[in-house]
KEROMAR-142108 format. One record per residue (C-alpha): x, y, z; residue in one letter; residue number from 0. Coordinates in Angstrom, 2 decimals, padded with zeros to 5 digits. Layout:
N
X|Y|Z|A|NUM .
...
% end
This chain:
250
-013.60|-000.59|-008.51|X|0 .
-016.40|-001.52|-010.90|X|1 .
-018.87|-004.19|-009.78|X|2 .
-021.28|-006.38|-011.76|X|3 .
-024.34|-007.44|-009.75|X|4 .
-027.31|-009.73|-010.38|X|5 .
-030.41|-010.49|-008.34|X|6 .
-031.09|-006.94|-007.11|X|7 .
-034.84|-007.51|-006.87|X|8 .
-034.28|-010.35|-004.39|X|9 .
-033.59|-010.11|-000.68|X|10 .
-029.85|-010.86|-000.86|X|11 .
-029.22|-008.93|-004.06|X|12 .
-030.90|-005.77|-002.84|X|13 .
-028.84|-005.89|000.36|X|14 .
-025.65|-006.26|-001.68|X|15 .
-026.70|-003.40|-003.95|X|16 .
-027.30|-001.03|-001.04|X|17 .
-023.97|-002.01|000.54|X|18 .
-022.14|-001.42|-002.76|X|19 .
-023.79|001.97|-003.23|X|20 .
-022.59|003.03|000.24|X|21 .
-019.05|001.73|-000.24|X|22 .
-016.72|004.47|-001.56|X|23 .
-014.36|001.82|-002.96|X|24 .
-017.07|000.77|-005.44|X|25 .
-017.01|003.47|-008.11|X|26 .
-019.65|002.01|-010.43|X|27 .
-022.21|-000.79|-010.39|X|28 .
-023.58|-002.57|-013.44|X|29 .
-026.90|-004.19|-012.55|X|30 .
-027.78|-007.10|-014.84|X|31 .
-031.47|-007.87|-014.47|X|32 .
-034.48|-009.29|-016.27|X|33 .
-036.61|-006.32|-015.24|X|34 .
-036.01|-002.77|-013.98|X|35 .
-035.20|-002.08|-010.35|X|36 .
-038.65|-001.74|-008.74|X|37 .
-039.88|001.67|-007.69|X|38 .
-040.62|000.46|-004.15|X|39 .
-036.92|-000.24|-003.47|X|40 .
-035.58|002.56|-001.25|X|41 .
-032.00|003.30|-002.31|X|42 .
-029.23|005.69|-001.27|X|43 .
-029.37|009.04|-003.12|X|44 .
-026.32|008.21|-005.24|X|45 .
-027.98|005.19|-006.89|X|46 .
-028.72|006.76|-010.27|X|47 .
-025.26|008.33|-010.59|X|48 .
-023.44|005.16|-009.60|X|49 .
-025.50|002.56|-011.51|X|50 .
-025.95|001.32|-015.05|X|51 .
-028.88|-001.09|-015.40|X|52 .
-028.86|-003.59|-018.25|X|53 .
-032.10|-005.45|-018.91|X|54 .
-031.28|-008.93|-020.17|X|55 .
-034.09|-011.44|-020.59|X|56 .
-032.17|-014.67|-021.26|X|57 .
-029.57|-015.56|-018.64|X|58 .
-028.52|-018.62|-020.64|X|59 .
-027.12|-016.66|-023.59|X|60 .
-024.90|-013.59|-023.90|X|61 .
-024.29|-011.80|-027.21|X|62 .
-020.57|-010.98|-027.67|X|63 .
-021.09|-007.23|-027.33|X|64 .
-022.94|-007.67|-024.02|X|65 .
-020.36|-010.10|-022.67|X|66 .
-017.57|-007.67|-023.58|X|67 .
-019.35|-004.86|-021.76|X|68 .
-019.86|-006.98|-018.65|X|69 .
-016.24|-008.16|-018.68|X|70 .
-015.06|-004.55|-018.18|X|71 .
-016.02|-004.84|-014.51|X|72 .
-013.54|-005.83|-011.80|X|73 .
-015.74|-008.31|-009.95|X|74 .
-019.19|-009.90|-009.97|X|75 .
-021.57|-010.70|-007.13|X|76 .
-024.04|-013.33|-008.29|X|77 .
-027.06|-013.01|-006.00|X|78 .
-029.65|-014.24|-008.47|X|79 .
-031.82|-017.02|-007.10|X|80 .
-035.07|-017.94|-005.39|X|81 .
-036.51|-020.43|-002.96|X|82 .
-036.70|-024.01|-004.17|X|83 .
-040.34|-024.16|-003.02|X|84 .
-042.61|-025.03|-005.93|X|85 .
-039.76|-025.77|-008.35|X|86 .
-038.79|-029.13|-009.80|X|87 .
-035.15|-030.18|-010.11|X|88 .
-034.87|-029.28|-013.78|X|89 .
-036.20|-025.76|-013.23|X|90 .
-034.08|-025.19|-010.14|X|91 .
-030.95|-026.52|-011.85|X|92 .
-031.39|-024.24|-014.86|X|93 .
-031.76|-021.16|-012.67|X|94 .
-029.14|-022.01|-010.04|X|95 .
-026.49|-023.80|-012.07|X|96 .
-027.26|-022.95|-015.70|X|97 .
-027.61|-019.19|-015.32|X|98 .
-024.48|-019.00|-013.16|X|99 .
-022.19|-021.11|-015.34|X|100 .
-023.33|-019.54|-018.60|X|101 .
-022.60|-016.07|-017.21|X|102 .
-019.20|-017.09|-015.86|X|103 .
-018.31|-018.74|-019.18|X|104 .
-019.39|-015.63|-021.12|X|105 .
-017.25|-013.40|-018.89|X|106 .
-014.28|-015.74|-019.31|X|107 .
-014.64|-015.84|-023.07|X|108 .
-014.94|-012.04|-023.18|X|109 .
-011.64|-011.67|-021.34|X|110 .
-012.73|-010.81|-017.79|X|111 .
-009.54|-012.34|-016.39|X|112 .
-007.14|-010.98|-018.99|X|113 .
-004.56|-008.35|-018.13|X|114 .
-005.36|-008.54|-014.43|X|115 .
-002.51|-007.67|-012.07|X|116 .
-001.09|-010.46|-009.95|X|117 .
-003.03|-010.66|-006.72|X|118 .
-005.98|-008.76|-008.18|X|119 .
-008.07|-011.25|-010.18|X|120 .
-011.60|-010.81|-011.45|X|121 .
-013.49|-012.10|-008.42|X|122 .
-016.74|-013.98|-009.02|X|123 .
-018.68|-014.06|-005.75|X|124 .
-021.47|-016.64|-005.65|X|125 .
-024.16|-016.28|-002.96|X|126 .
-024.84|-019.95|-002.29|X|127 .
-026.46|-021.41|000.83|X|128 .
-025.60|-023.03|004.13|X|129 .
-025.40|-026.83|003.70|X|130 .
-024.77|-026.63|-000.05|X|131 .
-023.13|-029.95|-000.93|X|132 .
-020.41|-030.06|-003.63|X|133 .
-020.21|-033.85|-003.20|X|134 .
-023.84|-033.97|-004.45|X|135 .
-024.77|-036.71|-001.98|X|136 .
-027.24|-034.69|000.10|X|137 .
-030.84|-035.85|000.29|X|138 .
-031.88|-032.24|-000.30|X|139 .
-032.18|-031.41|-003.98|X|140 .
-031.37|-027.72|-003.55|X|141 .
-028.18|-028.57|-001.62|X|142 .
-026.95|-030.88|-004.40|X|143 .
-027.67|-028.31|-007.10|X|144 .
-026.04|-025.42|-005.23|X|145 .
-023.09|-027.65|-004.42|X|146 .
-022.67|-028.53|-008.10|X|147 .
-022.84|-024.84|-008.97|X|148 .
-020.12|-024.04|-006.41|X|149 .
-017.92|-026.86|-007.68|X|150 .
-018.27|-026.04|-011.37|X|151 .
-017.81|-022.30|-010.88|X|152 .
-014.67|-022.91|-008.83|X|153 .
-013.32|-025.26|-011.51|X|154 .
-014.04|-022.76|-014.30|X|155 .
-012.33|-019.90|-012.51|X|156 .
-009.37|-022.03|-011.42|X|157 .
-008.71|-022.96|-015.05|X|158 .
-008.92|-019.31|-016.19|X|159 .
-005.92|-017.07|-015.50|X|160 .
-007.04|-013.89|-013.79|X|161 .
-010.37|-015.21|-012.45|X|162 .
-011.16|-016.39|-008.94|X|163 .
-014.34|-017.87|-007.47|X|164 .
-015.42|-016.87|-003.97|X|165 .
-018.29|-018.74|-002.33|X|166 .
-020.47|-017.41|000.48|X|167 .
-023.02|-019.68|002.17|X|168 .
-025.48|-017.59|004.17|X|169 .
-028.05|-019.30|006.36|X|170 .
-031.52|-017.97|007.28|X|171 .
-032.03|-014.35|006.28|X|172 .
-035.02|-012.10|005.73|X|173 .
-035.75|-008.64|004.29|X|174 .
-034.42|-005.63|006.14|X|175 .
-036.45|-004.28|009.04|X|176 .
-035.21|-000.83|008.05|X|177 .
-037.27|-000.92|004.85|X|178 .
-040.87|-002.18|005.40|X|179 .
-041.43|-002.06|001.63|X|180 .
-038.93|-004.87|001.17|X|181 .
-040.83|-007.42|003.20|X|182 .
-044.17|-006.52|001.63|X|183 .
-042.81|-006.91|-001.88|X|184 .
-040.20|-009.66|-001.49|X|185 .
-042.11|-012.14|000.66|X|186 .
-045.49|-013.79|000.07|X|187 .
-047.88|-013.71|003.04|X|188 .
-047.04|-017.22|004.23|X|189 .
-043.32|-016.44|004.19|X|190 .
-043.85|-013.20|006.14|X|191 .
-045.68|-015.22|008.78|X|192 .
-042.79|-017.68|008.91|X|193 .
-040.34|-014.80|009.37|X|194 .
-042.28|-013.62|012.41|X|195 .
-041.74|-017.01|014.05|X|196 .
-038.25|-017.81|012.79|X|197 .
-036.57|-014.46|013.34|X|198 .
-036.57|-014.39|017.17|X|199 .
-035.81|-018.12|017.34|X|200 .
-032.76|-017.98|015.13|X|201 .
-031.51|-014.69|016.56|X|202 .
-031.56|-015.85|020.18|X|203 .
-031.50|-019.65|020.20|X|204 .
-029.70|-020.55|016.95|X|205 .
-027.47|-017.60|016.02|X|206 .
-025.19|-019.87|013.97|X|207 .
-027.94|-020.24|011.35|X|208 .
-029.04|-016.61|011.35|X|209 .
-027.65|-014.18|008.76|X|210 .
-028.36|-010.47|009.36|X|211 .
-029.21|-009.11|005.94|X|212 .
-027.05|-006.01|006.36|X|213 .
-024.05|-008.21|007.17|X|214 .
-024.78|-010.37|004.14|X|215 .
-024.66|-007.35|001.85|X|216 .
-021.48|-005.91|003.32|X|217 .
-019.70|-009.28|003.40|X|218 .
-020.42|-010.02|-000.26|X|219 .
-019.00|-006.63|-001.23|X|220 .
-015.89|-007.23|000.87|X|221 .
-015.36|-010.58|-000.86|X|222 .
-015.64|-008.85|-004.24|X|223 .
-013.02|-006.34|-003.09|X|224 .
-010.63|-009.15|-002.16|X|225 .
-010.89|-009.16|001.63|X|226 .
-009.77|-012.42|003.31|X|227 .
-007.86|-013.72|000.25|X|228 .
-006.58|-016.81|002.06|X|229 .
-010.00|-018.51|001.81|X|230 .
-012.40|-019.14|-001.05|X|231 .
-015.48|-020.59|000.71|X|232 .
-017.15|-019.03|003.73|X|233 .
-019.93|-020.50|005.83|X|234 .
-022.32|-018.38|007.85|X|235 .
-020.54|-018.81|011.20|X|236 .
-017.26|-017.72|009.63|X|237 .
-018.92|-014.69|008.10|X|238 .
-020.36|-013.58|011.45|X|239 .
-016.97|-013.98|013.15|X|240 .
-015.00|-012.15|010.45|X|241 .
-017.45|-009.27|010.23|X|242 .
-017.24|-008.81|013.99|X|243 .
-013.45|-008.84|013.93|X|244 .
-013.23|-006.02|011.39|X|245 .
-016.03|-004.00|012.92|X|246 .
-018.44|-004.33|010.00|X|247 .
-021.33|-005.86|011.95|X|248 .
-024.35|-003.55|012.19|X|249 .
% end
């Protein structure tokens, strides 16, 4: 299975990338990024053999030849995103909704869903967020924007034969403890300090809003592979339960 992946320099995206590299069912990964994979990112030894990296600066436009190349994959995990802190609504909407919908539209127009076997659509996995609000009535701007992105992606895929949207809403997660370089490079100092406080609290007192980063990565890959086909949207509590049932929790 060939996987298209965005956001590999972020916390969620890097976790998904590592999980995909370790999964023997994923035969090749196309990383779509605005900059090269950083040298500090510790990766499994098969990374170079299993990965094609495409540097693409403008996530709002896709030349036909690029879109055609991307559409040759079997699924996409869209992990591109960042904290809403310091962003206004226009900026956050362009990145969260605009980038996502333009990519999905380009894949559709390039034939990503064409000639797919019944029961094996092109799966577009969107890493959203707990409390995302498709009704767009939330008082939280980020929740309205992510909810709109979920809703519009689902509508686009539902109207395209051979494409299927799958939504995952993780809660609080932080860089892997296994790789100290991640936290130093992916979190500013104030966020690292917050992690020190929040991690034990969420782990022990509020496990329903805690997302182990290794589980996040594995779960997104399983959704891309078509696991749990009876559902399209998964909240954090559901993810934790399902991963435990199939023995994929770390």
